[in-house]
C-alpha positions in Angstrom: -6.2 21.3 6.2 -7.5 23.3 3.3 -5.5 24.5 0.4 -3.8 27.8 1.0 -4.1 27.7 4.8 -0.9 28.2 6.8 0.2 25.3 9.0 0.2 26.5 12.5 1.1 23.2 14.2 3.2 20.8 12.2 2.4 17.9 14.5 -1.3 18.4 14.2 -1.1 18.8 10.4 1.1 15.7 10.2 -1.3 13.7 12.2 -4.3 14.7 10.0 -2.3 13.9 6.9 -1.4 10.5 8.1 -4.9 9.8 9.2 -6.2 10.9 5.8 -3.6 8.6 4.1 -4.8 5.6 6.2 -1.6 5.4 8.3 -2.5 7.0 11.6 0.1 7.3 14.3 3.1 7.5 12.0 6.0 9.8 12.7 8.3 11.3 10.0 11.2 9.0 11.0 9.0 6.0 10.1 9.4 7.0 6.5 13.2 7.1 6.5 13.9 3.4 6.0 11.5 2.9 3.1 12.7 6.2 1.5 16.3 5.1 1.6 15.4 1.6 0.3 13.3 2.9 -2.5 16.0 5.4 -3.6 18.7 2.8 -3.7 16.5 0.2 -5.4 15.4 2.9 -7.9 18.9 3.3 -9.0 19.9 6.5 -7.1 23.5 6.2 -6.1 24.0 5.7 -2.4 26.0 8.9 -2.0 23.1 10.9 -3.5 20.6 9.0 -1.3 22.8 9.8 1.7 22.9 13.5 0.8 19.1 13.7 0.1 18.3 12.0 3.4 20.7 14.1 5.4 22.7 11.2 6.8 26.2 12.3 7.5 27.8 9.0 8.4 27.9 5.7 6.5 27.0 3.7 9.6 23.6 5.6 10.0 22.9 5.2 6.3 23.6 1.5 6.4 21.2 1.0 9.3 18.5 2.3 7.1 19.6 0.7 3.8 18.7 -2.8 4.7 19.0 -5.4 2.0 17.2 -8.6 2.5 18.7 -11.9 1.5 15.8 -12.4 -0.9 16.5 -9.2 -2.7 20.3 -9.9 -2.8 19.7 -13.3 -4.2 17.3 -11.9 -6.9 19.8 -9.2 -7.9 22.6 -11.8 -8.1 20.5 -14.1 -10.2 19.6 -11.3 -12.6 23.2 -10.3 -12.9 24.3 -13.9 -13.7 21.5 -14.6 -16.2 21.5 -11.3 -18.1 24.5 -10.6 -20.3 26.1 -7.2 -19.7 24.8 -4.5 -22.0 27.1 -1.9 -23.4 25.3 1.4 -24.0 26.4 4.0 -26.4 24.8 7.4 -27.2 23.5 8.0 -30.7 22.8 11.5 -31.9 19.7 11.9 -34.0 19.3 14.5 -36.7 17.2 16.6 -34.3 20.1 16.7 -31.9 18.3 14.6 -29.3 20.5 11.9 -27.7 19.0 8.5 -27.3 20.4 5.3 -25.9 21.1 2.3 -28.0 21.5 -1.1 -26.3 
């Protein structure tokens, strides 16, 4: 796969790309669960993650948005230990908005 060459066979190109990345034998669907998990953990709202992933029903989305008990416990612990922050926007003389905690 050289730069600028058209892809004639997507499956062949995908296989070569996976092999080059050190993950041979993967299929595109293998990436859906980590993609959903990373979007949600990264702060992207679930509705947006659903839209980006193409999932039309909540049930399919939930099958891919798996939350482990360890992650849930860690999030709950952080919520209990850290006081809630109130953010407000401050306008600087340059007109750039910055967040103040």
